[in-house]
PyMOL CGO cylinders between C-alpha atoms (Angstrom):
from pymol import cmd
from pymol.cgo import CYLINDER

trace = [
    CYLINDER, 0.00, 0.00, 0.00, 1.32, 3.44, -0.97, 0.3, 1, 1, 1, 1, 1, 1,
    CYLINDER, 1.32, 3.44, -0.97, 1.14, 6.13, 1.72, 0.3, 1, 1, 1, 1, 1, 1,
    CYLINDER, 1.14, 6.13, 1.72, 0.05, 9.44, 0.36, 0.3, 1, 1, 1, 1, 1, 1,
    CYLINDER, 0.05, 9.44, 0.36, 0.34, 12.73, 2.22, 0.3, 1, 1, 1, 1, 1, 1,
    CYLINDER, 0.34, 12.73, 2.22, -2.91, 14.67, 1.99, 0.3, 1, 1, 1, 1, 1, 1,
    CYLINDER, -2.91, 14.67, 1.99, -2.20, 18.05, 0.38, 0.3, 1, 1, 1, 1, 1, 1,
    CYLINDER, -2.20, 18.05, 0.38, -5.82, 19.23, 0.49, 0.3, 1, 1, 1, 1, 1, 1,
    CYLINDER, -5.82, 19.23, 0.49, -6.07, 22.87, 1.57, 0.3, 1, 1, 1, 1, 1, 1,
    CYLINDER, -6.07, 22.87, 1.57, -2.32, 23.56, 1.23, 0.3, 1, 1, 1, 1, 1, 1,
    CYLINDER, -2.32, 23.56, 1.23, -1.02, 26.50, -0.81, 0.3, 1, 1, 1, 1, 1, 1,
    CYLINDER, -1.02, 26.50, -0.81, 1.75, 26.21, -3.37, 0.3, 1, 1, 1, 1, 1, 1,
    CYLINDER, 1.75, 26.21, -3.37, 2.38, 29.69, -4.69, 0.3, 1, 1, 1, 1, 1, 1,
    CYLINDER, 2.38, 29.69, -4.69, -0.97, 30.82, -6.07, 0.3, 1, 1, 1, 1, 1, 1,
    CYLINDER, -0.97, 30.82, -6.07, -2.35, 27.27, -6.16, 0.3, 1, 1, 1, 1, 1, 1,
    CYLINDER, -2.35, 27.27, -6.16, -4.62, 25.91, -3.43, 0.3, 1, 1, 1, 1, 1, 1,
    CYLINDER, -4.62, 25.91, -3.43, -5.02, 22.14, -3.47, 0.3, 1, 1, 1, 1, 1, 1,
    CYLINDER, -5.02, 22.14, -3.47, -8.72, 21.25, -3.61, 0.3, 1, 1, 1, 1, 1, 1,
    CYLINDER, -8.72, 21.25, -3.61, -8.69, 17.45, -3.76, 0.3, 1, 1, 1, 1, 1, 1,
    CYLINDER, -8.69, 17.45, -3.76, -6.98, 14.38, -5.16, 0.3, 1, 1, 1, 1, 1, 1,
    CYLINDER, -6.98, 14.38, -5.16, -8.21, 14.06, -8.72, 0.3, 1, 1, 1, 1, 1, 1,
    CYLINDER, -8.21, 14.06, -8.72, -9.16, 10.86, -10.51, 0.3, 1, 1, 1, 1, 1, 1,
    CYLINDER, -9.16, 10.86, -10.51, -6.98, 11.98, -13.45, 0.3, 1, 1, 1, 1, 1, 1,
    CYLINDER, -6.98, 11.98, -13.45, -3.49, 10.69, -14.14, 0.3, 1, 1, 1, 1, 1, 1,
    CYLINDER, -3.49, 10.69, -14.14, -0.55, 12.18, -16.06, 0.3, 1, 1, 1, 1, 1, 1,
    CYLINDER, -0.55, 12.18, -16.06, 1.33, 10.45, -18.90, 0.3, 1, 1, 1, 1, 1, 1,
    CYLINDER, 1.33, 10.45, -18.90, 3.47, 8.59, -16.33, 0.3, 1, 1, 1, 1, 1, 1,
    CYLINDER, 3.47, 8.59, -16.33, 0.31, 7.30, -14.63, 0.3, 1, 1, 1, 1, 1, 1,
    CYLINDER, 0.31, 7.30, -14.63, 0.84, 9.52, -11.55, 0.3, 1, 1, 1, 1, 1, 1,
    CYLINDER, 0.84, 9.52, -11.55, -2.24, 10.73, -9.75, 0.3, 1, 1, 1, 1, 1, 1,
    CYLINDER, -2.24, 10.73, -9.75, -2.89, 14.46, -10.02, 0.3, 1, 1, 1, 1, 1, 1,
    CYLINDER, -2.89, 14.46, -10.02, -4.12, 17.01, -7.51, 0.3, 1, 1, 1, 1, 1, 1,
    CYLINDER, -4.12, 17.01, -7.51, -6.87, 19.37, -8.56, 0.3, 1, 1, 1, 1, 1, 1,
    CYLINDER, -6.87, 19.37, -8.56, -5.76, 22.90, -7.65, 0.3, 1, 1, 1, 1, 1, 1,
    CYLINDER, -5.76, 22.90, -7.65, -7.50, 26.26, -7.73, 0.3, 1, 1, 1, 1, 1, 1,
    CYLINDER, -7.50, 26.26, -7.73, -5.40, 29.22, -8.84, 0.3, 1, 1, 1, 1, 1, 1,
    CYLINDER, -5.40, 29.22, -8.84, -5.92, 32.71, -7.42, 0.3, 1, 1, 1, 1, 1, 1,
    CYLINDER, -5.92, 32.71, -7.42, -7.01, 33.77, -10.93, 0.3, 1, 1, 1, 1, 1, 1,
    CYLINDER, -7.01, 33.77, -10.93, -10.01, 31.40, -10.61, 0.3, 1, 1, 1, 1, 1, 1,
    CYLINDER, -10.01, 31.40, -10.61, -8.90, 28.63, -12.97, 0.3, 1, 1, 1, 1, 1, 1,
    CYLINDER, -8.90, 28.63, -12.97, -8.38, 25.02, -11.94, 0.3, 1, 1, 1, 1, 1, 1,
    CYLINDER, -8.38, 25.02, -11.94, -5.44, 22.88, -12.98, 0.3, 1, 1, 1, 1, 1, 1,
    CYLINDER, -5.44, 22.88, -12.98, -4.23, 19.35, -12.29, 0.3, 1, 1, 1, 1, 1, 1,
    CYLINDER, -4.23, 19.35, -12.29, -0.70, 18.88, -10.94, 0.3, 1, 1, 1, 1, 1, 1,
    CYLINDER, -0.70, 18.88, -10.94, 1.36, 15.85, -9.81, 0.3, 1, 1, 1, 1, 1, 1,
    CYLINDER, 1.36, 15.85, -9.81, 2.43, 15.67, -6.15, 0.3, 1, 1, 1, 1, 1, 1,
    CYLINDER, 2.43, 15.67, -6.15, 6.16, 15.83, -6.93, 0.3, 1, 1, 1, 1, 1, 1,
    CYLINDER, 6.16, 15.83, -6.93, 5.75, 18.96, -9.05, 0.3, 1, 1, 1, 1, 1, 1,
    CYLINDER, 5.75, 18.96, -9.05, 3.85, 20.72, -6.26, 0.3, 1, 1, 1, 1, 1, 1,
    CYLINDER, 3.85, 20.72, -6.26, 6.39, 19.76, -3.60, 0.3, 1, 1, 1, 1, 1, 1,
    CYLINDER, 6.39, 19.76, -3.60, 9.35, 20.70, -5.81, 0.3, 1, 1, 1, 1, 1, 1,
    CYLINDER, 9.35, 20.70, -5.81, 7.82, 24.11, -6.58, 0.3, 1, 1, 1, 1, 1, 1,
    CYLINDER, 7.82, 24.11, -6.58, 7.58, 23.55, -10.34, 0.3, 1, 1, 1, 1, 1, 1,
    CYLINDER, 7.58, 23.55, -10.34, 3.99, 24.78, -10.37, 0.3, 1, 1, 1, 1, 1, 1,
    CYLINDER, 3.99, 24.78, -10.37, 3.10, 28.02, -8.62, 0.3, 1, 1, 1, 1, 1, 1,
    CYLINDER, 3.10, 28.02, -8.62, 0.10, 29.00, -10.75, 0.3, 1, 1, 1, 1, 1, 1,
    CYLINDER, 0.10, 29.00, -10.75, -2.11, 27.60, -13.49, 0.3, 1, 1, 1, 1, 1, 1,
    CYLINDER, -2.11, 27.60, -13.49, 0.11, 29.34, -16.04, 0.3, 1, 1, 1, 1, 1, 1,
    CYLINDER, 0.11, 29.34, -16.04, -1.64, 32.70, -15.84, 0.3, 1, 1, 1, 1, 1, 1,
    CYLINDER, -1.64, 32.70, -15.84, 1.49, 34.37, -14.39, 0.3, 1, 1, 1, 1, 1, 1,
    CYLINDER, 1.49, 34.37, -14.39, 3.64, 33.12, -17.28, 0.3, 1, 1, 1, 1, 1, 1,
    CYLINDER, 3.64, 33.12, -17.28, 1.10, 34.34, -19.85, 0.3, 1, 1, 1, 1, 1, 1,
    CYLINDER, 1.10, 34.34, -19.85, 0.84, 37.74, -18.17, 0.3, 1, 1, 1, 1, 1, 1,
    CYLINDER, 0.84, 37.74, -18.17, 4.64, 38.08, -18.06, 0.3, 1, 1, 1, 1, 1, 1,
    CYLINDER, 4.64, 38.08, -18.06, 4.94, 37.05, -21.73, 0.3, 1, 1, 1, 1, 1, 1,
    CYLINDER, 4.94, 37.05, -21.73, 2.23, 39.48, -22.80, 0.3, 1, 1, 1, 1, 1, 1,
    CYLINDER, 2.23, 39.48, -22.80, 3.83, 42.31, -20.82, 0.3, 1, 1, 1, 1, 1, 1,
    CYLINDER, 3.83, 42.31, -20.82, 7.19, 41.65, -22.52, 0.3, 1, 1, 1, 1, 1, 1,
    CYLINDER, 7.19, 41.65, -22.52, 5.59, 41.45, -25.96, 0.3, 1, 1, 1, 1, 1, 1,
    CYLINDER, 5.59, 41.45, -25.96, 3.71, 44.72, -25.46, 0.3, 1, 1, 1, 1, 1, 1,
    CYLINDER, 3.71, 44.72, -25.46, 6.90, 46.40, -24.24, 0.3, 1, 1, 1, 1, 1, 1,
    CYLINDER, 6.90, 46.40, -24.24, 8.78, 45.19, -27.35, 0.3, 1, 1, 1, 1, 1, 1,
    CYLINDER, 8.78, 45.19, -27.35, 6.03, 46.32, -29.71, 0.3, 1, 1, 1, 1, 1, 1,
    CYLINDER, 6.03, 46.32, -29.71, 5.88, 49.75, -28.07, 0.3, 1, 1, 1, 1, 1, 1,
    CYLINDER, 5.88, 49.75, -28.07, 9.66, 50.18, -28.38, 0.3, 1, 1, 1, 1, 1, 1,
    CYLINDER, 9.66, 50.18, -28.38, 9.59, 48.88, -31.96, 0.3, 1, 1, 1, 1, 1, 1,
    CYLINDER, 9.59, 48.88, -31.96, 6.73, 51.09, -33.12, 0.3, 1, 1, 1, 1, 1, 1,
    CYLINDER, 6.73, 51.09, -33.12, 7.20, 54.53, -34.64, 0.3, 1, 1, 1, 1, 1, 1,
    CYLINDER, 7.20, 54.53, -34.64, 4.10, 56.41, -35.71, 0.3, 1, 1, 1, 1, 1, 1,
    CYLINDER, 4.10, 56.41, -35.71, 2.11, 53.15, -35.90, 0.3, 1, 1, 1, 1, 1, 1,
    CYLINDER, 2.11, 53.15, -35.90, 4.75, 51.36, -37.99, 0.3, 1, 1, 1, 1, 1, 1,
    CYLINDER, 4.75, 51.36, -37.99, 6.83, 48.46, -36.64, 0.3, 1, 1, 1, 1, 1, 1,
    CYLINDER, 6.83, 48.46, -36.64, 10.50, 48.79, -37.63, 0.3, 1, 1, 1, 1, 1, 1,
    CYLINDER, 10.50, 48.79, -37.63, 11.25, 45.05, -37.39, 0.3, 1, 1, 1, 1, 1, 1,
    CYLINDER, 11.25, 45.05, -37.39, 8.35, 44.25, -39.73, 0.3, 1, 1, 1, 1, 1, 1,
    CYLINDER, 8.35, 44.25, -39.73, 9.97, 46.46, -42.38, 0.3, 1, 1, 1, 1, 1, 1,
    CYLINDER, 9.97, 46.46, -42.38, 13.15, 44.38, -42.20, 0.3, 1, 1, 1, 1, 1, 1,
    CYLINDER, 13.15, 44.38, -42.20, 11.45, 40.96, -41.92, 0.3, 1, 1, 1, 1, 1, 1,
    CYLINDER, 11.45, 40.96, -41.92, 12.67, 38.11, -44.10, 0.3, 1, 1, 1, 1, 1, 1,
    CYLINDER, 12.67, 38.11, -44.10, 10.81, 36.83, -47.13, 0.3, 1, 1, 1, 1, 1, 1,
    CYLINDER, 10.81, 36.83, -47.13, 8.05, 34.34, -46.27, 0.3, 1, 1, 1, 1, 1, 1,
    CYLINDER, 8.05, 34.34, -46.27, 8.91, 30.76, -47.27, 0.3, 1, 1, 1, 1, 1, 1,
    CYLINDER, 8.91, 30.76, -47.27, 5.74, 30.45, -49.41, 0.3, 1, 1, 1, 1, 1, 1,
    CYLINDER, 5.74, 30.45, -49.41, 6.54, 33.60, -51.42, 0.3, 1, 1, 1, 1, 1, 1,
    CYLINDER, 6.54, 33.60, -51.42, 6.37, 32.82, -55.16, 0.3, 1, 1, 1, 1, 1, 1,
    CYLINDER, 6.37, 32.82, -55.16, 7.54, 36.17, -56.55, 0.3, 1, 1, 1, 1, 1, 1,
    CYLINDER, 7.54, 36.17, -56.55, 10.86, 36.30, -54.72, 0.3, 1, 1, 1, 1, 1, 1,
    CYLINDER, 10.86, 36.30, -54.72, 10.04, 39.78, -53.39, 0.3, 1, 1, 1, 1, 1, 1,
    CYLINDER, 10.04, 39.78, -53.39, 8.05, 41.00, -50.38, 0.3, 1, 1, 1, 1, 1, 1,
    CYLINDER, 8.05, 41.00, -50.38, 4.73, 42.63, -51.20, 0.3, 1, 1, 1, 1, 1, 1,
    CYLINDER, 4.73, 42.63, -51.20, 4.34, 41.07, -54.64, 0.3, 1, 1, 1, 1, 1, 1,
    CYLINDER, 4.34, 41.07, -54.64, 1.90, 38.17, -55.10, 0.3, 1, 1, 1, 1, 1, 1,
    CYLINDER, 1.90, 38.17, -55.10, 0.31, 36.39, -58.05, 0.3, 1, 1, 1, 1, 1, 1,
    CYLINDER, 0.31, 36.39, -58.05, -3.44, 36.92, -58.24, 0.3, 1, 1, 1, 1, 1, 1,
    CYLINDER, -3.44, 36.92, -58.24, -4.82, 33.85, -60.00, 0.3, 1, 1, 1, 1, 1, 1,
    CYLINDER, -4.82, 33.85, -60.00, -8.28, 35.39, -60.41, 0.3, 1, 1, 1, 1, 1, 1,
    CYLINDER, -8.28, 35.39, -60.41, -6.90, 38.41, -62.31, 0.3, 1, 1, 1, 1, 1, 1,
    CYLINDER, -6.90, 38.41, -62.31, -3.93, 36.67, -63.92, 0.3, 1, 1, 1, 1, 1, 1,
    CYLINDER, -3.93, 36.67, -63.92, -1.78, 39.57, -62.73, 0.3, 1, 1, 1, 1, 1, 1,
    CYLINDER, -1.78, 39.57, -62.73, 0.84, 40.37, -60.11, 0.3, 1, 1, 1, 1, 1, 1,
    CYLINDER, 0.84, 40.37, -60.11, -0.43, 42.47, -57.21, 0.3, 1, 1, 1, 1, 1, 1,
    CYLINDER, -0.43, 42.47, -57.21, 1.90, 44.91, -55.44, 0.3, 1, 1, 1, 1, 1, 1,
    CYLINDER, 1.90, 44.91, -55.44, 1.07, 45.99, -51.91, 0.3, 1, 1, 1, 1, 1, 1,
    CYLINDER, 1.07, 45.99, -51.91, 2.77, 47.47, -48.87, 0.3, 1, 1, 1, 1, 1, 1,
    CYLINDER, 2.77, 47.47, -48.87, 1.98, 47.60, -45.17, 0.3, 1, 1, 1, 1, 1, 1,
    CYLINDER, 1.98, 47.60, -45.17, 2.22, 51.00, -43.51, 0.3, 1, 1, 1, 1, 1, 1,
    CYLINDER, 2.22, 51.00, -43.51, 0.88, 52.37, -40.22, 0.3, 1, 1, 1, 1, 1, 1,
    CYLINDER, 0.88, 52.37, -40.22, -1.20, 49.24, -39.63, 0.3, 1, 1, 1, 1, 1, 1,
    CYLINDER, -1.20, 49.24, -39.63, -2.84, 49.37, -43.06, 0.3, 1, 1, 1, 1, 1, 1,
    CYLINDER, -2.84, 49.37, -43.06, -2.35, 47.26, -46.17, 0.3, 1, 1, 1, 1, 1, 1,
    CYLINDER, -2.35, 47.26, -46.17, -2.05, 49.54, -49.21, 0.3, 1, 1, 1, 1, 1, 1,
    CYLINDER, -2.05, 49.54, -49.21, -2.66, 48.05, -52.65, 0.3, 1, 1, 1, 1, 1, 1,
    CYLINDER, -2.66, 48.05, -52.65, -0.21, 49.68, -55.05, 0.3, 1, 1, 1, 1, 1, 1,
    CYLINDER, -0.21, 49.68, -55.05, -1.55, 48.18, -58.24, 0.3, 1, 1, 1, 1, 1, 1,
    CYLINDER, -1.55, 48.18, -58.24, -1.66, 45.19, -60.56, 0.3, 1, 1, 1, 1, 1, 1,
    CYLINDER, -1.66, 45.19, -60.56, 0.80, 44.40, -63.35, 0.3, 1, 1, 1, 1, 1, 1,
    CYLINDER, 0.80, 44.40, -63.35, 0.96, 41.69, -66.01, 0.3, 1, 1, 1, 1, 1, 1,
    CYLINDER, 0.96, 41.69, -66.01, 4.75, 41.64, -65.74, 0.3, 1, 1, 1, 1, 1, 1,
    CYLINDER, 4.75, 41.64, -65.74, 6.30, 40.51, -62.42, 0.3, 1, 1, 1, 1, 1, 1,
    CYLINDER, 6.30, 40.51, -62.42, 9.30, 42.85, -62.80, 0.3, 1, 1, 1, 1, 1, 1,
    CYLINDER, 9.30, 42.85, -62.80, 6.94, 45.84, -63.17, 0.3, 1, 1, 1, 1, 1, 1,
    CYLINDER, 6.94, 45.84, -63.17, 5.13, 44.80, -59.98, 0.3, 1, 1, 1, 1, 1, 1,
    CYLINDER, 5.13, 44.80, -59.98, 8.46, 44.52, -58.12, 0.3, 1, 1, 1, 1, 1, 1,
    CYLINDER, 8.46, 44.52, -58.12, 9.51, 47.97, -59.38, 0.3, 1, 1, 1, 1, 1, 1,
    CYLINDER, 9.51, 47.97, -59.38, 6.20, 49.38, -58.11, 0.3, 1, 1, 1, 1, 1, 1,
    CYLINDER, 6.20, 49.38, -58.11, 6.78, 47.79, -54.68, 0.3, 1, 1, 1, 1, 1, 1,
    CYLINDER, 6.78, 47.79, -54.68, 10.38, 49.07, -54.48, 0.3, 1, 1, 1, 1, 1, 1,
    CYLINDER, 10.38, 49.07, -54.48, 9.22, 52.62, -55.24, 0.3, 1, 1, 1, 1, 1, 1,
    CYLINDER, 9.22, 52.62, -55.24, 6.67, 52.34, -52.42, 0.3, 1, 1, 1, 1, 1, 1,
    CYLINDER, 6.67, 52.34, -52.42, 9.38, 51.07, -50.03, 0.3, 1, 1, 1, 1, 1, 1,
    CYLINDER, 9.38, 51.07, -50.03, 11.40, 54.20, -50.81, 0.3, 1, 1, 1, 1, 1, 1,
    CYLINDER, 11.40, 54.20, -50.81, 8.39, 56.39, -50.18, 0.3, 1, 1, 1, 1, 1, 1,
    CYLINDER, 8.39, 56.39, -50.18, 6.90, 54.69, -47.08, 0.3, 1, 1, 1, 1, 1, 1,
    CYLINDER, 6.90, 54.69, -47.08, 9.60, 52.61, -45.38, 0.3, 1, 1, 1, 1, 1, 1,
    CYLINDER, 9.60, 52.61, -45.38, 12.89, 54.39, -46.03, 0.3, 1, 1, 1, 1, 1, 1,
    CYLINDER, 12.89, 54.39, -46.03, 12.22, 57.32, -43.65, 0.3, 1, 1, 1, 1, 1, 1,
    CYLINDER, 12.22, 57.32, -43.65, 11.65, 54.81, -40.82, 0.3, 1, 1, 1, 1, 1, 1,
    CYLINDER, 11.65, 54.81, -40.82, 14.70, 52.70, -41.60, 0.3, 1, 1, 1, 1, 1, 1,
    CYLINDER, 14.70, 52.70, -41.60, 17.20, 55.54, -41.97, 0.3, 1, 1, 1, 1, 1, 1,
    CYLINDER, 17.20, 55.54, -41.97, 19.58, 55.51, -39.05, 0.3, 1, 1, 1, 1, 1, 1,
    CYLINDER, 19.58, 55.51, -39.05, 18.64, 51.94, -38.11, 0.3, 1, 1, 1, 1, 1, 1,
    CYLINDER, 18.64, 51.94, -38.11, 21.22, 49.14, -37.92, 0.3, 1, 1, 1, 1, 1, 1,
    CYLINDER, 21.22, 49.14, -37.92, 21.03, 46.90, -40.95, 0.3, 1, 1, 1, 1, 1, 1,
]
cmd.load_cgo(trace, "trace")
């Protein structure tokens, strides 16, 4: 017979143990049902509670991540435009070989577009891919260059 210490009512960080659950983890360990201070319940193995691996349902980690992401976006944003987005690499599914130029099957033309201040601006449609790329490059000079000047390449 396995002796089990009753953890009911004990606090582990922001988690209060409610009861021994009938659930098991992937290693077949019994789990404790815990109530987080945020109001969510989670199921945690005894060893993880005792070792301090779990201190919340995950809400603290999410909040910390979101705070960091918002801080980065605020520092990266100038006048509603994200500097890192201007320097982002070409998407792996890109067929034109250039950002902001896509093939529009329905029109049988290349579409040029550019993102600026949170908006997607359609620059035009061209039969020739090189003309569409030229149109996009001209828009980059007009819209993006002022934001990239003085930035590390």
